[in-house]
KOLROLO-655666 format. One record per residue (C-alpha): residue number from 1; residue in three letters; y, x, z. Coordinates in steps of 0.5 Angstrom, whole numbers. Layout:
- seq / type / north / east / up
- NUM / ala / Y / X / Z
...
//
This chain:
- seq / type / north / east / up
- 1 / met / 109 / -45 / -82
- 2 / ser / 109 / -49 / -87
- 3 / thr / 104 / -53 / -90
- 4 / thr / 102 / -49 / -97
- 5 / gln / 103 / -43 / -91
- 6 / asp / 98 / -47 / -86
- 7 / glu / 92 / -48 / -92
- 8 / ser / 92 / -41 / -95
- 9 / ala / 91 / -38 / -88
- 10 / leu / 86 / -43 / -87
- 11 / gln / 83 / -41 / -95
- 12 / glu / 83 / -33 / -93
- 13 / leu / 79 / -35 / -84
- 14 / ala / 74 / -40 / -90
- 15 / ile / 73 / -33 / -95
- 16 / arg / 72 / -28 / -89
- 17 / val / 67 / -33 / -85
- 18 / ala / 63 / -34 / -92
- 19 / lys / 62 / -26 / -92
- 20 / val / 60 / -25 / -85
- 21 / glu / 55 / -31 / -85
- 22 / gln / 53 / -27 / -92
- 23 / ala / 53 / -20 / -89
- 24 / asn / 48 / -23 / -83
- 25 / ala / 45 / -26 / -88
- 26 / asp / 43 / -20 / -92
- 27 / leu / 43 / -17 / -85
- 28 / gln / 37 / -21 / -83
- 29 / glu / 33 / -20 / -90
- 30 / lys / 34 / -13 / -89
- 31 / leu / 30 / -13 / -81
- 32 / ala / 25 / -18 / -84
- 33 / thr / 23 / -13 / -89
- 34 / leu / 23 / -7 / -83
- 35 / gln / 19 / -11 / -78
- 36 / ala / 14 / -12 / -85
- 37 / gly / 13 / -4 / -85
- 38 / gln / 16 / -4 / -91
- 39 / leu / 23 / 2 / -90
- 40 / pro / 26 / 2 / -96
- 41 / ser / 29 / 8 / -101
- 42 / pro / 36 / 11 / -100
- 43 / gln / 38 / 9 / -107
- 44 / gln / 36 / 1 / -105
- 45 / ile / 41 / 1 / -99
- 46 / thr / 47 / -2 / -101
- 47 / pro / 53 / 0 / -96
- 48 / phe / 54 / -6 / -91
- 49 / asn / 63 / -7 / -91
- 50 / pro / 63 / -14 / -88
- 51 / val / 71 / -16 / -89
- 52 / pro / 71 / -17 / -81
- 53 / pro / 75 / -22 / -76
- 54 / pro / 80 / -19 / -73
- 55 / pro / 78 / -12 / -70
- 56 / gly / 74 / -13 / -62
- 57 / asn / 73 / -20 / -64
- 58 / phe / 67 / -22 / -67
- 59 / gly / 63 / -29 / -66
- 60 / ser / 57 / -34 / -69
- 61 / ala / 57 / -41 / -68
- 62 / thr / 51 / -42 / -73
- 63 / leu / 44 / -43 / -69
- 64 / gly / 39 / -36 / -70
- 65 / ile / 45 / -32 / -74
- 66 / pro / 48 / -26 / -69
- 67 / ala / 55 / -26 / -68
- 68 / val / 53 / -17 / -68
- 69 / ser / 48 / -15 / -72
- 70 / ala / 46 / -7 / -72
- 71 / ile / 41 / -4 / -76
- 72 / gly / 41 / 4 / -76
- 73 / ile / 35 / 7 / -81
- 74 / gln / 34 / 14 / -82
- 75 / gly / 34 / 16 / -76
- 76 / ala / 41 / 13 / -74
- 77 / asp / 44 / 10 / -68
- 78 / gly / 44 / 1 / -69
- 79 / val / 50 / 1 / -64
- 80 / asp / 53 / 7 / -61
- 81 / ala / 58 / 5 / -55
- 82 / ser / 61 / 10 / -50
- 83 / ser / 67 / 9 / -45
- 84 / asp / 73 / 14 / -41
- 85 / ser / 71 / 10 / -36
- 86 / gly / 69 / 3 / -37
- 87 / thr / 63 / -1 / -39
- 88 / ala / 60 / 2 / -45
- 89 / val / 57 / -4 / -47
- 90 / ser / 58 / -10 / -44
- 91 / ala / 53 / -17 / -45
- 92 / gln / 53 / -23 / -43
- 93 / ser / 50 / -30 / -45
- 94 / ser / 50 / -36 / -41
- 95 / ser / 43 / -40 / -42
- 96 / gly / 39 / -33 / -46
- 97 / ser / 38 / -26 / -44
- 98 / gly / 44 / -21 / -44
- 99 / met / 40 / -16 / -48
- 100 / his / 34 / -16 / -51
- 101 / ala / 33 / -9 / -53
- 102 / val / 26 / -7 / -57
- 103 / gly / 23 / 0 / -57
- 104 / gly / 20 / 4 / -63
- 105 / gly / 12 / 1 / -64
- 106 / ala / 14 / -6 / -61
- 107 / ser / 15 / -13 / -64
- 108 / pro / 20 / -17 / -62
- 109 / gly / 15 / -23 / -57
- 110 / met / 10 / -18 / -55
- 111 / phe / 10 / -20 / -47
- 112 / pro / 6 / -26 / -46
- 113 / phe / 12 / -28 / -42
- 114 / ser / 19 / -31 / -43
- 115 / phe / 25 / -29 / -39
- 116 / pro / 31 / -34 / -42
- 117 / ala / 36 / -31 / -38
- 118 / ala / 34 / -24 / -36
- 119 / ala / 40 / -19 / -36
- 120 / ile / 36 / -14 / -40
- 121 / phe / 30 / -16 / -43
- 122 / ala / 27 / -10 / -45
- 123 / glu / 20 / -9 / -49
- 124 / gly / 16 / -3 / -50
- 125 / gly / 10 / -3 / -53
- 126 / pro / 7 / 4 / -54
- 127 / asn / 13 / 6 / -51
- 128 / pro / 17 / 6 / -45
- 129 / gly / 21 / -1 / -44
- 130 / val / 26 / 3 / -41
- 131 / val / 28 / 11 / -39
- 132 / gly / 34 / 12 / -34
- 133 / thr / 36 / 19 / -32
- 134 / ser / 39 / 22 / -27
- 135 / lys / 43 / 29 / -25
- 136 / gly / 42 / 27 / -19
- 137 / ser / 50 / 26 / -16
- 138 / thr / 52 / 21 / -10
- 139 / phe / 52 / 15 / -12
- 140 / thr / 57 / 12 / -10
- 141 / gly / 57 / 5 / -6
- 142 / gly / 53 / 6 / 1
- 143 / phe / 46 / 7 / -3
- 144 / gly / 45 / 15 / -2
- 145 / pro / 42 / 20 / -7
- 146 / ser / 44 / 18 / -14
- 147 / ala / 38 / 15 / -19
- 148 / gly / 35 / 14 / -26
- 149 / val / 34 / 6 / -25
- 150 / val / 37 / 3 / -19
- 151 / gly / 35 / -5 / -18
- 152 / ile / 40 / -8 / -12
- 153 / asp / 38 / -16 / -10
- 154 / ile / 45 / -18 / -7
- 155 / gly / 43 / -24 / -6
- 156 / gly / 46 / -33 / -6
- 157 / ser / 40 / -36 / -9
- 158 / ser / 39 / -41 / -7
- 159 / ser / 32 / -41 / -7
- 160 / pro / 28 / -40 / 0
- 161 / phe / 25 / -34 / -3
- 162 / pro / 29 / -28 / -2
- 163 / gly / 31 / -24 / -8
- 164 / thr / 27 / -17 / -10
- 165 / gly / 31 / -11 / -13
- 166 / val / 26 / -9 / -19
- 167 / val / 19 / -11 / -19
- 168 / gly / 14 / -7 / -23
- 169 / arg / 7 / -13 / -26
- 170 / ser / 2 / -10 / -30
- 171 / leu / -2 / -15 / -35
- 172 / ser / -8 / -10 / -36
- 173 / asn / -11 / -4 / -32
- 174 / gly / -4 / -1 / -33
- 175 / thr / 1 / 1 / -27
- 176 / gly / 7 / -4 / -25
- 177 / val / 12 / 1 / -22
- 178 / glu / 9 / 9 / -21
- 179 / gly / 13 / 14 / -18
- 180 / arg / 13 / 22 / -20
- 181 / cys / 16 / 27 / -17
- 182 / asp / 15 / 34 / -17
- 183 / gly / 17 / 37 / -10
- 184 / gly / 20 / 31 / -7
- 185 / val / 19 / 23 / -5
- 186 / gly / 15 / 20 / -11
- 187 / ile / 16 / 13 / -9
- 188 / leu / 21 / 12 / -2
- 189 / gly / 23 / 4 / 0
- 190 / asp / 28 / 3 / 5
- 191 / ser / 30 / -3 / 8
- 192 / ile / 35 / -4 / 14
- 193 / ser / 31 / -10 / 16
- 194 / gly / 27 / -13 / 12
- 195 / ile / 20 / -9 / 8
- 196 / gly / 21 / -1 / 5
- 197 / val / 15 / -3 / 1
- 198 / ala / 11 / -8 / 0
- 199 / ala / 4 / -9 / -4
- 200 / arg / 0 / -13 / -6
- 201 / ser / -7 / -15 / -10
- 202 / asp / -11 / -20 / -11
- 203 / ser / -17 / -18 / -13
- 204 / ser / -17 / -10 / -13
- 205 / asp / -12 / -4 / -8
- 206 / gly / -5 / -6 / -6
- 207 / val / -4 / 1 / -4
- 208 / gln / -8 / 6 / -7
- 209 / thr / -6 / 14 / -6
- 210 / leu / -8 / 21 / -7
- 211 / gly / -5 / 27 / -5
- 212 / ala / -4 / 32 / 1
- 213 / tyr / -3 / 27 / 5
- 214 / gly / -6 / 20 / 3
- 215 / val / -1 / 15 / 7
- 216 / tyr / 5 / 18 / 10
- 217 / ser / 8 / 13 / 15
- 218 / val / 14 / 13 / 20
- 219 / gly / 17 / 8 / 23
- 220 / ser / 21 / 7 / 29
- 221 / asp / 15 / 2 / 32
- 222 / ile / 10 / 2 / 28
- 223 / gly / 8 / 7 / 23
- 224 / val / 3 / 3 / 19
- 225 / tyr / 0 / -4 / 19
- 226 / ala / -5 / -8 / 16
- 227 / gln / -8 / -14 / 16
- 228 / asn / -14 / -17 / 13
- 229 / leu / -12 / -24 / 10
- 230 / ser / -19 / -27 / 9
- 231 / ala / -22 / -24 / 16
- 232 / gly / -16 / -25 / 20
- 233 / asn / -17 / -16 / 22
- 234 / ala / -11 / -12 / 24
- 235 / ala / -10 / -5 / 26
- 236 / tyr / -4 / -3 / 28
- 237 / leu / -4 / 5 / 27
- 238 / gly / 2 / 9 / 31
- 239 / thr / 5 / 6 / 36
- 240 / arg / 10 / 7 / 41
- 241 / gly / 5 / 7 / 46
- 242 / leu / -2 / 9 / 42
- 243 / ala / -5 / 13 / 36
- 244 / gly / -9 / 6 / 34
- 245 / asp / -9 / -1 / 36
- 246 / phe / -14 / -4 / 33
- 247 / tyr / -15 / -13 / 33
- 248 / gly / -22 / -15 / 30
- 249 / glu / -29 / -12 / 30
- 250 / val / -29 / -3 / 28
- 251 / phe / -35 / 2 / 25
- 252 / phe / -35 / 8 / 24
- 253 / his / -39 / 11 / 20
- 254 / asn / -41 / 17 / 24
- 255 / thr / -40 / 21 / 31
- 256 / ile / -35 / 19 / 36
- 257 / his / -31 / 25 / 40
- 258 / lys / -27 / 23 / 46
- 259 / gln / -25 / 27 / 52
- 260 / gly / -26 / 20 / 56
- 261 / gly / -27 / 13 / 55
- 262 / gly / -29 / 5 / 58
- 263 / phe / -27 / -3 / 57
- 264 / gln / -20 / -5 / 59
- 265 / ile / -21 / -13 / 59
- 266 / asp / -15 / -18 / 63
- 267 / his / -17 / -18 / 70
- 268 / pro / -21 / -23 / 72
- 269 / leu / -19 / -24 / 77
- 270 / asp / -11 / -24 / 77
- 271 / pro / -12 / -25 / 68
- 272 / ala / -4 / -25 / 67
- 273 / lys / -1 / -19 / 70
- 274 / lys / -8 / -14 / 71
- 275 / tyr / -13 / -11 / 67
- 276 / leu / -19 / -8 / 69
- 277 / ser / -23 / -2 / 67
- 278 / his / -29 / 2 / 67
- 279 / ser / -32 / 8 / 65
- 280 / phe / -37 / 9 / 60
- 281 / val / -44 / 12 / 63
- 282 / glu / -45 / 20 / 60
- 283 / ser / -51 / 23 / 58
- 284 / pro / -52 / 29 / 54
- 285 / asp / -58 / 26 / 50
- 286 / met / -57 / 19 / 46
- 287 / lys / -60 / 15 / 53
- 288 / asn / -61 / 7 / 52
- 289 / ile / -61 / 5 / 59
- 290 / tyr / -65 / -2 / 60
- 291 / asp / -67 / -6 / 66
- 292 / gly / -70 / -13 / 70
- 293 / ile / -72 / -17 / 75
- 294 / ala / -80 / -17 / 76
- 295 / val / -83 / -22 / 81
- 296 / leu / -91 / -20 / 83
- 297 / asn / -96 / -24 / 81
- 298 / ala / -103 / -26 / 87
- 299 / gln / -105 / -20 / 86
- 300 / gly / -98 / -15 / 88
- 301 / glu / -97 / -14 / 81
- 302 / ala / -93 / -16 / 75
- 303 / glu / -93 / -14 / 66
- 304 / val / -86 / -12 / 64
- 305 / glu / -85 / -14 / 56
- 306 / leu / -80 / -11 / 52
- 307 / pro / -78 / -11 / 45
- 308 / asp / -83 / -10 / 39
- 309 / trp / -78 / -5 / 37
- 310 / phe / -78 / -2 / 43
- 311 / glu / -82 / 3 / 42
- 312 / ala / -79 / 5 / 35
- 313 / leu / -72 / 6 / 37
- 314 / asn / -74 / 10 / 44
- 315 / thr / -78 / 16 / 47
- 316 / asp / -78 / 19 / 53
- 317 / phe / -78 / 15 / 57
- 318 / arg / -76 / 14 / 65
- 319 / tyr / -78 / 9 / 71
- 320 / gln / -74 / 7 / 77
- 321 / leu / -77 / 1 / 82
- 322 / thr / -73 / -2 / 87
- 323 / cys / -75 / -7 / 92
- 324 / ile / -72 / -14 / 95
- 325 / gly / -72 / -16 / 101
- 326 / ser / -78 / -12 / 104
- 327 / tyr / -81 / -5 / 102
- 328 / thr / -88 / -3 / 99
- 329 / pro / -91 / 3 / 95
- 330 / val / -90 / -1 / 89
- 331 / tyr / -90 / 5 / 82
- 332 / ile / -92 / 4 / 75
- 333 / ala / -100 / 4 / 73
- 334 / gln / -98 / 3 / 66
- 335 / glu / -94 / 6 / 62
- 336 / ile / -90 / 5 / 57
- 337 / his / -95 / 2 / 51
- 338 / asp / -94 / -3 / 46
- 339 / his / -88 / -5 / 48
- 340 / arg / -90 / -7 / 55
- 341 / phe / -91 / -4 / 61
- 342 / thr / -94 / -5 / 68
- 343 / ile / -92 / -5 / 76
- 344 / ala / -97 / -5 / 81
- 345 / gly / -98 / -4 / 89
- 346 / gly / -94 / -9 / 91
- 347 / lys / -95 / -16 / 95
- 348 / ala / -95 / -23 / 92
- 349 / gly / -89 / -26 / 91
- 350 / met / -84 / -20 / 92
- 351 / lys / -78 / -18 / 87
- 352 / ile / -78 / -12 / 84
- 353 / ser / -72 / -9 / 81
- 354 / trp / -73 / -5 / 75
- 355 / gln / -70 / 1 / 70
- 356 / val / -72 / 4 / 64
- 357 / thr / -68 / 9 / 60
- 358 / gly / -71 / 12 / 55
- 359 / thr / -68 / 17 / 49
- 360 / arg / -65 / 14 / 41
- 361 / gln / -71 / 17 / 36
- 362 / asp / -69 / 13 / 30
- 363 / ala / -67 / 17 / 23
- 364 / trp / -59 / 17 / 24
- 365 / ala / -61 / 20 / 32
- 366 / asn / -66 / 24 / 29
- 367 / ala / -61 / 28 / 24
- 368 / his / -55 / 28 / 28
- 369 / arg / -57 / 31 / 35
- 370 / val / -51 / 32 / 40
- 371 / gln / -49 / 39 / 41
- 372 / val / -47 / 39 / 48
- 373 / glu / -45 / 46 / 48
- 374 / ile / -41 / 50 / 41
- 375 / asp / -36 / 55 / 39
- 376 / lys / -29 / 53 / 37
- 377 / pro / -27 / 55 / 30
- 378 / ile / -23 / 61 / 30
- 379 / glu / -17 / 58 / 28
- 380 / glu / -17 / 54 / 33
- 381 / gln / -19 / 58 / 39
- 382 / gly / -13 / 59 / 44
- 383 / tyr / -12 / 52 / 43
- 384 / tyr / -13 / 46 / 48
- 385 / leu / -15 / 40 / 47
- 386 / ala / -11 / 38 / 54
- 387 / pro / -6 / 44 / 54
- 388 / glu / -3 / 41 / 60
- 389 / leu / -8 / 41 / 65
- 390 / his / -9 / 49 / 64
- 391 / gly / -1 / 51 / 64
- 392 / glu / 0 / 51 / 57
- 393 / ser / 6 / 48 / 53
- 394 / ala / 4 / 43 / 47
- 395 / gln / 4 / 49 / 42
- 396 / lys / -3 / 50 / 45
- 397 / ser / -6 / 43 / 42
- 398 / ile / -11 / 42 / 38
- 399 / arg / -7 / 38 / 34
- 400 / trp / -1 / 44 / 33
- 401 / ala / -7 / 48 / 31
- 402 / arg / -10 / 42 / 25
- 403 / tyr / -4 / 40 / 22
- 404 / ser / 3 / 43 / 23
- 405 / arg / 1 / 48 / 18
- 406 / gln / 2 / 44 / 14
- 407 / lys / 8 / 43 / 10
- 408 / glu / 10 / 36 / 13
- 409 / pro / 13 / 31 / 8
- 410 / arg / 21 / 30 / 9
- 411 / trp / 26 / 24 / 7
- 412 / pro / 31 / 26 / 2
- 413 / arg / 38 / 29 / 5
- 414 / met / 43 / 24 / 6
- 415 / arg / 50 / 25 / 7
- 416 / ala / 54 / 22 / 13
- 417 / gly / 53 / 15 / 13
- 418 / glu / 50 / 14 / 7
- 419 / arg / 43 / 10 / 7
- 420 / val / 38 / 10 / 1
//
């Protein structure tokens, strides 16, 4: 190519660049007009027909001027891209966002934080930033059913903290991530070796649920694990061996019904290898038991003093006296009055073991007396708390009567070898 031809090509390229930059400047002016809420009339709109560079290549080396800028008004799309088998739109940036999308009713920069290197940065204003839909076909790649939006952390970061496929955060009283479903699962978390779903809140609920099942959880080792970080209390629900395993104090605000009970501790003589268990003392009444040792005075008597709340809590007292070391006909000379009672009839210096029982008469006990015999509800008649002890099958369990009629939630159906 001759020098004259080179100069001619450079001049033509300079003209093209100047026209593109002028067109971009016009577009920036139009965009400012639109953002100010001043929509031009069709007569004011001039066709955008810049002389393009070679087909398929657009470029800009000027800060603030995009390589490609498209504005659609009067209902037209800004960009419409399609592909028969490849990627319709591919966006990449070495240091900025790959794509910045601003929805209707929003203004760029509304988000108070910056994501300079986000793959897609979407601002929705009063509308969703990103909406994903799916027809329900299988999503290939071993991730199970198709999804409207899929987030995958593939690792490879030098950070010591694991990545996250999808993060939802609300800066107000809204919802970071919300899942809704008419018949299936609203939100499903699945993990091969980590945590399927993790929720955290610094001042409110980590997880809040509402439904026929507030929480439905299935685990091979533990159904539900809950821990309070400040107090250290923890609860394991639905474990391999127990319905519930609690670490910390447990308080119930109503009556506990059980088929048996007791305490279990590390065995005092072999704590590393054995447990020691005792049963509760049961009664059809709400009985309290008190005992002690009294030493008789020179007159063969002893006055036993009780706590000042004793008669406010208890009524219907019962007494038992046992002599220690020898026998003498001791008796209750004065029953409980002003939180004390008197023992008499013994010898000076003699020890007497005493026991007093009382029935609770506090406000809660008076309102919740134990009903010793009650009829089973109609829907539980024919079912048993321990059907195997009555020669019945597991289908005759009270659990079956109470819960089998409810619709059990189901995990999404997978094809062979697929995971969620």
